[in-house]
C-alpha positions in Angstrom: 0.0 0.0 0.0 1.5 3.4 -1.1 1.1 5.7 1.9 3.0 8.7 0.6 4.6 10.0 -2.6 8.1 9.2 -1.1 7.1 5.5 -1.5 7.0 5.9 -5.3 10.8 6.6 -5.6 10.3 9.9 -7.4 13.0 12.5 -8.1 13.7 14.9 -5.2 12.6 17.8 -7.4 9.2 16.2 -7.9 8.8 15.5 -4.1 9.6 19.2 -3.5 7.1 20.3 -6.1 4.4 18.1 -4.5 5.1 19.4 -1.1 4.8 22.9 -2.5 1.1 22.2 -3.4 0.4 20.2 -0.3 0.1 16.8 -2.1 1.2 14.2 0.5 -0.8 11.0 -0.1 -1.3 9.6 -3.7 -4.9 9.2 -4.8 -5.9 5.6 -5.7 -5.3 6.2 -9.5 -1.9 7.7 -8.7 -0.9 4.9 -6.4 -1.9 2.2 -8.9 -0.6 3.7 -12.1 2.5 5.7 -11.3 4.6 2.5 -10.6 3.3 0.9 -13.8 4.1 3.9 -16.0 7.5 4.2 -14.4 8.1 0.6 -15.5 7.5 1.6 -19.1 4.1 -0.2 -19.5 1.3 1.2 -21.6 -1.9 1.8 -19.6 -5.6 2.5 -19.9 -6.7 4.3 -16.8 -10.4 4.7 -16.2 -11.3 7.0 -13.3 -13.8 9.7 -12.4 -13.2 13.4 -12.6 -11.1 14.9 -9.8 -9.3 11.6 -9.2 -5.8 13.0 -9.7 -5.1 11.4 -13.1 -3.2 14.5 -14.4 -0.4 14.0 -11.9 -0.7 10.2 -12.4 0.9 10.7 -15.8 2.8 13.9 -15.3 4.9 12.6 -12.4 6.3 9.5 -14.2 6.8 11.6 -17.4 9.0 14.1 -15.5 10.7 11.3 -13.5 11.9 9.6 -16.8 12.6 12.8 -18.7 16.1 13.0 -20.2 17.1 16.6 -19.4 20.0 16.5 -21.8 18.0 15.4 -24.9 16.8 18.5 -26.9 14.0 16.7 -28.7 10.3 15.9 -28.2 10.1 13.1 -25.7 6.4 13.2 -24.6 3.2 14.3 -26.4 0.0 15.0 -24.4 -3.1 15.3 -26.5 -6.3 16.7 -24.9 -9.6 17.6 -26.5 -10.1 21.2 -25.2 -8.0 24.3 -24.8 -9.0 24.7 -21.2 -7.8 21.2 -20.3 -4.5 21.8 -22.2 -4.1 25.0 -20.1 -4.7 23.1 -16.9 -2.2 20.4 -17.8 0.3 23.0 -18.9 0.0 24.9 -15.6 0.5 21.7 -13.6 3.5 20.7 -15.8 5.1 24.2 -15.3 4.7 23.9 -11.6 6.6 20.7 -11.5 9.3 22.0 -13.9 10.0 25.1 -11.7 11.6 22.8 -9.1 14.3 21.5 -11.5 17.7 23.3 -11.6 17.9 22.7 -15.4 15.3 24.4 -17.6 12.7 22.0 -19.1 11.1 23.1 -22.4 7.3 22.6 -22.3 5.2 23.9 -25.2 1.5 24.2 -25.5 -0.2 24.2 -28.9 -3.9 25.0 -29.1 -6.2 26.9 -31.4 -6.6 30.7 -31.0 -2.9 31.3 -30.3 -0.2 33.0 -32.3 0.9 30.3 -34.7 3.5 32.4 -36.5 5.3 33.1 -33.3 5.2 29.4 -32.4 6.6 28.4 -35.7 9.6 30.8 -35.2 10.2 29.3 -31.8 10.2 25.8 -33.3 12.8 26.8 -35.8 15.2 27.5 -32.9 14.5 24.4 -30.8 12.1 21.6 -30.2 10.3 21.3 -26.9 10.8 18.3 -24.6 7.2 18.0 -23.5 4.4 18.9 -25.9 0.8 19.6 -24.8 -2.0 20.5 -27.2 -5.2 19.8 -28.9 -5.2 17.1 -31.6 -5.9 19.3 -34.5 -3.2 21.9 -33.8 -0.7 19.1 -33.1 -1.4 17.4 -36.3 -1.1 20.6 -38.3 2.4 21.3 -36.8 3.4 17.7 -37.4 2.2 17.6 -41.1 4.0 20.8 -41.9 7.2 19.5 -40.4 7.4 22.3 -37.8 7.1 19.9 -34.9 9.3 16.8 -34.8 7.0 14.4 -33.0 8.5 11.2 -34.3 11.2 11.3 -31.6 8.6 10.9 -28.8 8.6 7.7 -26.8 5.5 8.6 -24.7 2.0 9.6 -26.0 -0.7 10.6 -23.5 -4.3 10.7 -24.7 -6.2 12.4 -22.0 -10.1 12.4 -21.8 -10.2 9.8 -24.6 -14.0 9.5 -24.5 -14.3 13.3 -24.8 -11.8 13.2 -27.7 -14.0 10.7 -29.4 -17.2 12.7 -28.8 -15.7 15.9 -30.2 -14.5 14.2 -33.4 -10.7 14.4 -32.7 -9.9 10.7 -32.7 -8.9 10.7 -36.3 -6.3 13.4 -35.6 -5.0 11.4 -32.6 -4.9 8.3 -34.8 -2.9 10.2 -37.4 -0.3 11.4 -34.9 0.0 7.9 -33.2 0.6 6.3 -36.6 3.7 8.5 -37.2 5.3 7.6 -33.8 7.8 4.7 -33.0 6.5 1.2 -32.6 7.9 0.9 -29.1 5.8 3.9 -28.0 4.5 3.9 -24.5 0.8 4.9 -24.8 -1.1 6.3 -21.8 -4.8 6.6 -22.3 -7.0 8.2 -19.6 -10.7 8.4 -19.8 -13.8 8.6 -17.5 -15.5 6.0 -19.7 -14.4 3.5 -22.4 -17.1 3.6 -25.1 -17.4 0.8 -27.6 -16.3 3.1 -30.5 -13.0 3.7 -28.8 -12.1 0.0 -28.7 -10.6 -0.3 -32.3 -8.2 2.6 -31.6 -7.1 1.0 -28.3 -6.5 -2.4 -29.9 -4.5 -0.8 -32.7 -2.0 1.0 -30.6 -1.9 -0.8 -27.2 -0.4 -4.2 -27.0 -1.1 -6.0 -23.7 -1.7 -2.7 -21.8 -2.3 -2.5 -18.0 -6.0 -1.7 -17.6 -7.0 -0.1 -14.4 -10.5 0.9 -13.6 -10.4 2.7 -10.3 -13.5 1.7 -8.3 -15.1 4.4 -6.1 -17.4 3.8 -3.2 -19.5 6.7 -4.4 -19.5 8.3 -7.9 -19.8 11.7 -6.1 -17.4 12.8 -3.4 -18.9 12.2 0.0 -18.0 15.8 1.0 -20.6 17.1 -1.5 -24.2 17.9 -0.5 -26.5 17.4 -3.5 -29.6 19.6 -3.2 -32.6 19.2 -5.5 -34.9 22.2 -6.1 -38.0 22.2 -8.3 -38.6 25.2 -10.5 -42.4 24.7 -10.5 -44.2 28.0 -10.3 -40.9 29.9 -10.1 -38.9 32.0 -12.6 -35.6 30.2 -13.0 -33.5 33.3 -13.5 -34.9 34.8 -10.3 -34.4 31.6 -8.4 -30.8 31.4 -9.4 -30.2 35.0 -8.4 -31.7 34.3 -5.0 -29.5 31.2 -4.6 -26.4 33.2 -5.4 -27.2 36.0 -3.0 -28.1 33.8 0.0 -25.4 33.2 2.5 -21.8 33.8 1.5 -20.7 31.4 -1.3 -17.0 31.5 -1.9 -17.1 30.7 -5.6 -20.1 29.5 -7.6 -20.1 27.7 -11.0 -23.4 27.7 -12.8 -23.6 25.2 -15.7 -26.0 25.7 -18.6 -26.9 23.2 -21.4 -26.5 25.6 -24.3 -24.4 28.6 -25.2 -27.6 30.6 -25.8 -28.8 29.9 -22.3 -25.4 30.8 -20.9 -25.5 34.2 -22.5 -29.1 34.8 -21.4 -28.5 33.9 -17.8 -25.2 35.9 -17.7 -27.0 39.0 -19.0 -29.8 38.6 -16.5 -27.4 38.3 -13.5 -25.4 41.3 -14.7 -28.6 43.2 -14.9 -29.2 42.4 -11.3 -25.9 44.0 -10.4 -23.7 40.9 -10.0 -20.2 40.7 -11.4 -20.4 37.5 -13.5 -17.8 35.7 -15.7 -19.0 33.8 -18.7 -17.2 30.8 -20.3 -18.6 29.2 -23.4 -17.6 28.3 -27.0 -18.9 31.7 -28.2 -16.2 33.5 -26.1 -12.9 33.9 -28.1 -10.0 31.8 -26.9 -7.9 34.7 -25.7 -10.8 36.3 -23.9 -11.6 32.9 -22.2 -8.0 32.6 -21.1 -8.1 36.1 -19.6 -11.4 35.5 -17.9 -10.1 32.2 -16.4 -7.1 34.0 -15.0 -9.3 36.5 -13.4 -11.5 33.8 -11.9 -8.5 32.0 -10.5 -7.4 35.4 -9.0 -10.8 35.6 -7.3 -11.8 38.6 -9.3 -15.2 36.9 -9.9 -17.4 35.2 -7.4 -19.9 33.8 -10.0 -19.1 31.9 -13.2 -21.7 30.9 -15.8 -20.4 28.1 -18.1 -21.3 25.5 -20.7 -20.1 21.9 -20.4 -17.0 23.0 -22.3 -15.8 24.0 -18.9 -17.1 21.0 -17.0 -14.2 18.8 -18.0 -11.7 21.4 -19.2 -11.0 23.7 -16.3 -9.8 23.3 -12.8 -10.9 26.2 -10.5 -9.7 25.8 -7.0 -12.0 26.6 -4.1 -15.4 26.2 -5.8 -17.9 26.1 -3.0 -21.1 25.7 -5.0 -22.1 24.2 -8.3 -25.6 25.0 -9.7 -27.1 22.9 -12.6 -29.3 25.3 -14.5 -30.7 22.2 -16.2 -30.1 18.5 -16.4 -27.6 17.7 -19.1 -28.6 15.3 -21.9 -25.4 13.2 -21.2 -25.5 12.3 -17.5 -21.7 11.9 -17.5 -21.6 15.7 -17.7 -23.7 15.8 -14.5 -20.9 14.0 -12.7 -18.2 16.2 -14.2 -20.1 19.3 -13.3 -20.7 18.3 -9.7 -17.1 17.2 -9.5 -15.9 20.8 -9.7 -16.7 21.2 -6.0 -15.9 19.2 -2.9 -12.3 18.5 -4.2 -9.4 17.4 -2.0 -11.7 16.5 0.9 -13.2 20.0 1.0 -17.0 20.5 1.5 -19.1 21.5 -1.4 -22.8 22.0 -2.4 -24.2 21.0 -5.7 -27.7 22.4 -6.5 -29.7 20.8 -9.3 -32.8 22.6 -10.7 -35.4 20.5 -12.3 -38.8 21.1 -14.0 -42.0 19.1 -13.6 -41.8 16.2 -16.0 -38.1 15.6 -15.4 -38.6 13.1 -12.5 -37.4 10.2 -14.7 -34.1 12.1 -15.4 -33.6 12.7 -11.7 -34.3 9.0 -11.1 -31.6 8.1 -13.7 -29.1 10.3 -11.8 -30.0 8.6 -8.5 -29.3 5.2 -10.2 -25.7 6.4 -10.6 -25.4 6.5 -6.8 -26.3 10.2 -6.2 -28.5 10.9 -3.1 -30.5 14.2 -3.4 -31.7 16.3 -0.5 -35.0 18.1 -1.6 -34.8 21.8 -0.8 -36.9 24.9 -1.4 -36.7 28.6 -0.7 -39.0 29.9 2.0 -38.9 33.3 3.7 -35.6 34.1 2.2 -33.9 30.8 3.4 -33.1 27.5 1.8 -35.0 24.9 3.8 -35.8 21.2 3.6 -38.6 20.3 1.3 -40.8 17.2 0.7 -39.6 14.1 -1.2 -40.8 14.3 -4.8 -41.8 10.6 -4.5 -44.1 11.2 -1.6 -47.2 10.6 -3.7 -46.1 7.4 -5.4 -48.1 5.2 -3.1 -51.2 7.3 -3.6 -50.7 7.3 -7.3 -50.4 3.6 -7.4 -53.8 3.3 -5.6 -55.4 5.6 -8.1 -54.1 3.5 -11.0 -56.1 0.6 -9.7 -59.3 2.5 -9.6 -61.9 2.7 -12.4 -61.2 5.6 -14.8 -64.4 7.3 -13.8 -63.3 7.3 -10.1 -59.8 8.6 -11.0 -61.6 11.5 -12.6 -63.7 12.0 -9.5 -60.6 11.9 -7.3 -58.8 14.5 -9.4 -61.9 16.7 -9.6 -62.4 16.6 -5.8 -58.7 17.3 -5.2 -58.9 20.5 -7.2 -61.9 21.7 -5.1 -60.5 20.4 -1.8 -63.8 20.7 0.0 -64.4 19.2 3.5 -65.7 15.7 3.5 -64.5 14.9 -0.1 -62.7 11.8 1.1 -66.0 10.5 2.6 -67.7 11.2 -0.7 -65.1 9.4 -2.7 -65.3 6.4 -0.3 -69.1 6.3 -0.8 -68.6 6.6 -4.6 -66.2 3.6 -4.5 -68.7 1.6 -2.5 -71.6 2.5 -4.9 -69.4 1.6 -7.9 -68.6 -1.8 -6.3 -72.3 -2.4 -5.7 -73.1 -1.4 -9.2 -70.4 -3.7 -10.6 -71.7 -6.5 -8.4 -75.3 -6.0 -9.7 -74.0 -6.0 -13.3 -72.1 -9.2 -12.6 -75.2 -10.8 -11.1 -77.3 -9.8 -14.1 -74.7 -11.2 -16.5 -74.5 -14.4 -14.5 -78.4 -14.8 -14.6 -78.5 -14.1 -18.3 -75.7 -16.7 -18.9 -77.7 -19.3 -16.9 -80.9 -18.6 -18.8 -79.0 -18.9 -22.1 -77.6 -22.3 -20.9 -81.1 -23.5 -19.9 -82.5 -22.5 -23.3 -79.7 -24.3 -25.2 -80.1 -27.4 -23.0 -83.9 -27.4 -23.6 -83.4 -27.1 -27.3 -80.9 -30.0 -27.2 -83.3 -32.2 -25.3 -86.2 -31.5 -27.7 -84.0 -32.3 -30.7 -82.9 -35.5 -29.0 -86.6 -36.6 -28.3 -87.6 -35.8 -31.9 -84.8 -38.0 -33.3 -85.8 -40.9 -31.1 
């Protein structure tokens, strides 16, 4: 059992870097995969968001880095600019503790390509981090000599597949040495990813890190119905109650993100917006301001759910339930990190109970809440009427209509009236049944009489 990072036989520079960010004990994915990667094996690591997988591959990469070799040694491909920025920042933090400079380069869309090409003419980086499309472009135009790499990391492989970048990754991998060490990390391993894995990974170590709960136990999951409420006003009230440290509000579309941001700004709140409609340079600037705590509220699309790492998020608000429930997990995973407490608030509309039930099947336990007298208080369980509904389903349709009609009026004694109606209905059904039975008996008697007469005539 790996108790601390010192048990992993890492370079002193790396141990110093980890101490600088208060990393003492490896996470399960780090404890299992770092020794395997250090041994030179290819791996497929499947783990949830916030599991520490970035350092699970960065630490062995830096540990094996040849500081004297002025060539590309490791390629890290990631599907979003934000995730590339996060990995780049983590890599720079590790590199700062080495006495010898380590050249780390980041290549993503929206950056100054001409300047990067001039830099590549002077020297090649040792560690390359970038989005698949930009990496492929630099490789095909012979600006970036990726063929010298002996390690290739494909981070968030399922997201890479979903965003249509797998062909670019395949193209890059096809140009690399046969003895390549491939490190694939993914939250899920969809079927469509299997051919790529079989093509490039021979006898890999496959580690699926089990979790006792898909959501960190330090997160409180609150569920609030938007019935009879204006959603924008509800979110504003949630943001201005108490003293949230930093709140991420996730929306399902870019249009909704812009709409909610405009509303909150109109209410006087200083709000940052992160979505695909925001230019890359502007997003980068906003992210830096958020990390410097210049904003308390951030409205974002799912682009940010798996692409940014903002420390100290106290609250996450789901403006709506995402179509892909994996994104729900990634959204909520932005809070409650490193053992810190967090609150995730999910807003749902009438008719979305089935979607909530699907989330609960993932192991999420919701606490129903509502706003009353300017405070967030416990509410009733949305399933409280299931038993009553089941009873109604067994009633005659006419009685169900009577029940619904009486519920709307809510007059005294309606339960007694319904009880009598049920009794009368039962009596009526019994009389109908008796009449049908009598008719049936009479028909049988007639048929029997006719048969007897025919028999006597024949004789």
